[in-house]
N, C-alpha and C positions, 0 to 999 in steps of 0.2 A: 503494499500500500504506499509505503514511503516514497518509493521510487516513482510510482505513478504520480503521486501528488506533487512532488517537486518538479516533475517534467511539465505538469500543467501550469504550475506557478511560473516557471521560466518562460514558457511561451507567452503567458499573459504579460509578463513584465516587458518582454520585447515589444509587445504591441502598444503598451501604455505604462510607462514607469510609474511606480507608487501605487496609490490606491485606485482600484478599479471597481466599477459598479457590477454587481451580479445581474445579468439580464434575466428578469423574471418573465418567463413565458408560460402563463397558465394553460395555454392550449397545446403545449409541446406533445401531449400524448394523444394526438388525433391519429388513431390507428383503425383504419377501415376494416381490418381483419376482426375487429372486436364486435362488429354488428353484422346482422344477416342482410339478405337482399331486400327484404321488405322494409327493414329499418333504414336502409340505404335509400330506397325510393322515398320513404317518408321524410328523410333528411333533405333530399333534393327538392321535394314539395315545399317544405318550410322555407328553404332558401328562395325558391321561385316566388313564393308568396311575399317574402320580405323585400324582394327586389321590385315589387309593385305590379305584378301580374295579377289579372283579375279573370273572373269567370273560370276559375281553375276546375279541372276534372283530373282525378287521380284514378286511373284504371288498374286497380289492384288485382293481380293474378289473371289467368286466362288469357285469351287473346286480346292484345292491346292495340291492334291495327296500326302498328308502326309508332306508337308512343305510349309511354307510361303515364305521362302527365301532359296535358294540353292547357293553354291559357291564352289570353289576349293582353296586348300591351297598348296603351293609348299613346299615340304619337302627336306631339304638338310642335309645329315648326314656327309658329307666329306669323306665318304667311297666309294660311288658310285654316279652314275648320280642322278640328282634331279628327283623327281617324284611328281605327284599331287595326293591329296587325295579329294574325294567328300564329302561335308558336307551338311546336311539338317538342317534348323533352323525353329522351330515352335514357334510362339508367342502366348502366353496365357495372355490376358489382363483381369484380374479378381479382384474384390474387396476382395473376400473371398478365402479360400483355394481351390487349384485344386486338384480334386480327380483322381484316377486311371483310371476311365471311359473316362475322357477327354484326357488322354495320350495314352491309348491303341490303340484307332482307328488310330492315327497318326503313331504309331509304326507299325501297320499292313500294312498301306499304303506304309511306307518306306521299308518294306521287299521286295516289288516287285522291288524296284530300287537299293537296296543294297548299300547305301552309306557306307562310313568308320566311319562316326560319325552322330549322331542325337542329336541336341541341343534344349532344351526346355527353352526358356526365359519365365519366369513367373513373372508378376508384383507383385504378392502377395507371396504365398508360397505353396509348395506341402503338402497335407495332410499326416498324418501317414500312411494311406492306400496307398497313391501314392508313398511314400518312400519305403514302403514294396514291392510293385509291381516293382519299378525300380530295386531294389537290386535283386529281383528274376529273372526278365527278363534279366537283364544285364549278369547274369551267364551263360545263354545259347544263347545270341544274337551274331550274326556274326558281328555286328557293336557296336561301344561304345556309350553309352547314357550319356549325360551331362545335368545337371540342373543348370540353373542360376536363382535364385530366386530374389525376390525384394531387399532383403538386399544386396546380392552380386552385383546386377545390379547397386544399388546406389553407392556402393564402386568403381566399374568400371567407373561410370560416372564422378566421382570426378576427373578422369585423362583426362576428355574430356569437358572442360569448354565451348567450341563453341557448343557442342550439347546440353548441359544444358541450355545454354542461348536461343538457338533456340526453345526448346520445353517447357521450364518452366519459363522463365523470362517474367514478365508483361512489359508493355510499360514503367511503372515508373522504374522498375528494370534495363531495358535496358539503359534509359537515365541516371540513376544514375550511373551505371557502366562506361558509357563513360565519364561522368563528373569526377569521381574518377580517371580514368587513366589519364585524361588531367592534373589534379592537381598533381598527383603523378609523373608524367614524366616531365611535363614542368611548374608547378606552376600556371597553368591557373584556374581562378575562374569563375564559371558560371555567366552570366549576372543576374542582380537583377530580371528581369521579369522571368527568368528561376527558380530562387530560390522561388519566390512567387508562382509559379505554383506547384512546388515541395511541398512546405509547405501545400498547399490547397488540395493536391491530397488525394482522399478518401483511397488510398492504403498505405499512409505513415505509418500507424501503423504496416503494415506487412514488411516494408523495413528492410534491413540488418542493424545491429548495427552501422557498420562503416558509412553507408550513412546518418543515422540519426545524427551521431556525426559531420559528415562534413557539413550537412545542418545548424546544430546548429553553428559551428564555423564561416562558410562562411557568414551567415546573420549578425553575430555580427561584423565581419571584414568589411563588406560594409554598416555599420549602416547609414552613411550619404546619401546613395543612395535611402533609403526607405522613404516612407511617414508614418506619425505617425500612420495612421489608418490601415497600412498593417498588415495582420494576423500574419506574422513572428515575430512581436514585442510583441505578447502575450508571456509571459515567458514560456520557454521551460523546465524548471527545473523538472517538473513532468515526462515528456517524457525521459529526460536524466538520471533521478534518477534510472529508470528501468534497465539502462545499467551499473550501478555501479559495478566496479570490483577492486576497490582500497580503502584501509582504511588509507593510509598514505598521508600526505600533498605532493602535487607536487611542488608548487611554491618555497620552499627553495632550491630545486634541479635544479631550472631553472636559465639560464642566458638570459636575454632579448637581442635579436638581433635588433628588431625594434618593435615599436608600430604599431598596425593596427588601433585600435579604443579604446576609453574610453567613458563611458557614466554614468552620475549620474543625478538623478532628485529628486524631492520632493515626489515621489510616491513609494518609497521603492524599486525601480528597478534600478540596476546599473551593470555595467560589465567592464571588461578590456580584450581586445583581442590583442595578440602579437605573433610575431615569436620568438621563443625561442629555446635554446639548453637545452635539459633535460638530466641529467646524472643520470643513475640508475645502481647501482652495477658496476661502472667503465665503463659503455657504454654510450656514448653520442649520442643523437638523435636530429636532426633538425626537427622541426615541428611547428604546430600552437597550441596555447594555449588560453584557455578562462576560466575566473572565472565569474560567474553571480550570483547575489544575488537578491532575491525578498522577501519582508516580512519576513526577519530574517533567511531565509534558502538559501542555495547556491548550486551550482554545479561547479566543477572544471574538465576540459576536456583538454587532450592533445592527438593530433594525429601525429605520426611521418610520414613525407612526403615520405620518401623512402620505408619504411616497412609497412605503414598503421597500426603500433602498436597503440593500443588505451588504454588510461587510463581514467577512469571516477571515481570521488569521489563525494559522496553526503555529503553536510555540513548541519547537522541538527540544530546545534546551533552555534552562534558566526560568522555567515556569514558576518554581518555588519562590525565587527572589521577586519575580515580576508581580505575582499576585500581592505581595506585601507593598510593593511600590503603588499599585493601584489603590490599595486601601488607604495608604498614607496620603495620596494625592486627593482622593475623594473625601477623607475626613477634613482635609484643610480647605476644601472648596466651600464658599459661602453660598448657602441656598438662597434663593430670591424669595422664598416664602418659608413660614414655620414648618418644620418637619412633621407631617401628619402620621398618626399611628397606621400601622399596616391594615388593620381591619377596616379603617375608613376610607382606604384608597383603592381597595380591591372590590369590584362589584360582584355580587352574587346573583346577578340577574339571570344567569344560565342555569341556576340550580332549581329553577321551577320544574 
């Protein structure tokens, strides 16, 4: 793990020295293999509807006469009266390339209806032969043929997070997204029971980077609410080290606003969690910070509440001394407001 982590860090440093922002892509897991052909048709239907098409018909199953979906689009040029165009949409849900034989039959069926446009949604990609066929047939077709392949479709879906969440989010991802929004907008932290379930979920390894980071800092923030045997108290340094995107120390650029929790024991495991203002290149961000060390190595994490910007630094050596330095600095920082008790700063709204 160390060699892979170091390689990733060096590559990132070559691109942009110093601190770099982790690119959070909540839709990175758009995998068409996880849905069946009917779900793929439904996804395409919702995209067509969102694009402004009307009089939609979804021909589910059976003979579709050259289209799975048909609809009309109103065209307005500003020069004369509006008019409507008839569009046919054919959905091809395949793991491998789609050849011309799978497209030609749909084209022949469409000829009888003579739409203005025929669109092929393809979850994979058209083969070289299919591309050649499309080019040749388009030159003499009375209607225009469009191809939306898997790569293009993923790009379009990034503008429709609701559709992505409906078809591709697991239960864990859905719950995590809701918790993330509650914290981002209102500062609400999930109940301890919810965090325990999240930490024990078998799908945690595939969760988004931002959700792993939030789980890490929330469990440290609510340390006193957990039992010693809870799984969340197994050090998460290994999991967080895989998210490393910064090579520079964060804590010298932080101003502590309030402490959430600190922990130190005789088993080589300690941490400090606090609300801080982090200033990077003249930009100040309010968020939650945590430094955790275990057996001489450490992890430093900051998440900006407003933007969800994430910084993660792995500390391979000197973590024991560094956590003491963080505490000394944070204790010397002057808070802009009186330090509230932990019980008054953590919402229990999610315990309902």
